[in-house]
Every structure is written in structure tokens, then in C-alpha cells.
C-alpha positions in Angstrom: 35.5 -17.8 24.6 38.3 -16.3 22.2 37.5 -14.4 18.9 39.4 -16.0 16.0 40.0 -15.1 13.0 40.5 -17.5 10.2 41.8 -16.5 6.5 41.8 -19.0 3.7 40.9 -19.0 -0.1 39.0 -22.1 0.3 35.8 -22.0 1.5 35.3 -25.4 2.3 38.1 -25.1 4.8 36.5 -21.6 6.1 33.1 -23.0 6.7 34.7 -26.3 8.4 36.8 -24.2 10.7 34.1 -21.7 11.4 31.6 -24.7 12.4 34.7 -26.7 14.6 35.5 -23.0 17.2 31.9 -21.8 17.3 30.6 -25.7 18.5 33.5 -24.8 21.2 32.2 -21.9 22.1 34.1 -19.3 20.2 33.5 -15.9 18.2 34.4 -16.7 14.7 35.3 -14.0 11.7 36.3 -15.5 8.5 38.2 -14.0 4.9 39.1 -15.3 1.7 42.3 -13.5 1.2 44.7 -11.9 3.7 43.8 -8.4 2.2 40.5 -8.7 4.0 41.3 -10.5 6.6 43.8 -7.6 8.0 40.5 -5.1 7.2 38.2 -7.0 9.2 41.4 -7.4 12.2 41.9 -3.3 11.9 38.4 -3.3 12.8 37.6 -5.8 15.3 40.8 -7.4 16.6 40.9 -11.1 17.0 42.6 -12.9 20.1 44.0 -15.4 17.5 44.4 -15.6 13.9 44.3 -18.9 11.6 45.7 -18.3 8.3 46.6 -20.0 5.6 50.0 -19.7 3.3 48.5 -19.4 -0.2 46.1 -17.2 -0.5 45.4 -14.3 -3.1 46.0 -10.4 -2.6 47.9 -11.2 0.3 49.3 -14.2 1.4 49.5 -15.8 4.7 53.5 -14.7 5.4 53.1 -11.3 4.1 49.9 -11.3 6.2 51.9 -13.1 9.3 54.5 -10.0 9.4 52.2 -7.5 8.7 49.9 -8.6 12.1 53.0 -9.1 13.8 54.3 -5.8 12.7 51.1 -4.0 13.3 49.7 -6.1 16.5 53.3 -7.7 18.3 51.2 -9.8 20.4 48.4 -11.7 18.4 48.6 -15.2 18.1 49.3 -16.8 14.6 48.7 -20.4 13.6 50.0 -21.3 10.2 48.1 -23.9 7.6 49.0 -24.6 4.5 48.8 -27.3 1.1 51.9 -26.1 0.0 55.1 -27.2 0.9 57.0 -27.7 3.9 59.3 -24.8 3.3 56.2 -22.8 3.7 55.1 -24.0 6.6 58.8 -23.3 8.1 58.9 -19.4 6.4 55.4 -19.4 8.4 57.2 -20.0 11.4 60.3 -17.9 10.5 57.7 -14.9 10.6 55.8 -15.4 13.3 53.2 -18.4 13.4 53.5 -20.3 16.8 52.2 -23.4 15.4 51.8 -24.6 11.5 49.8 -27.3 10.0 49.8 -29.4 6.8 46.3 -29.5 5.2 44.8 -31.7 5.1 46.2 -32.4 8.3 47.7 -36.3 8.4 46.4 -38.8 11.0 47.8 -38.4 14.6 49.2 -35.1 13.5 49.2 -32.5 16.5 50.6 -29.1 17.2 53.3 -30.5 19.2 54.7 -32.8 16.0 55.2 -29.6 13.7 
């Protein structure tokens, strides 16, 4: 299975995603901000990064840009409780998929 890195300043989101992904058989690392997440990724690269947009120290769009620059093939999913413009920015800067949090009923990756 995949190694996945989850970056979100909301501990409940990190725990929930970790539980879901580990139950599906993935190896999961998590970080409360982009700076910590980048350090983890540099030490042990992930196959997929799920990043929140609004985080302290290094927010998600900046993190996505750095990931794309330093690891061109990395797959990134962006999540955000902020406005749709933040999600559009994340898509423009390298996120393969973007999701609003909390997810709306019936929301799928194809729907965003």
C-alpha cells in the first residue's frame, strides 16, 4: 500500500484521516503544519500528500509549491475549510484534487 503524509493543524482531522487510511492498509505520517510536514517528507518521502490550505508556519499553497519544486512527481490533495478561492489556488499550484472540509454530502473528487 501507499505511504501517505497528512498535514493539518486540526488534530481531529489528522486523527480521522489517519484512522481511515490505516484501516485501508496505508502507512500514514502526519504533521500539524507545512514546515513539519516538509521535514517528514524529506526524511521519508510519501507517495501522496494530503494538505490543509490554512495552517501555521507554512500554509498549504506554499507547501504544495515547495513539494512540486523539490519532488515534481508527488501527488497532492488539498483540503480546506477556507473559501473556494483557496481551493482554486491549491489546484493551480499543483494539487491533483481539492476538497472542502467538512465534506458536503455526496461530494466526490470528480465533483470538485
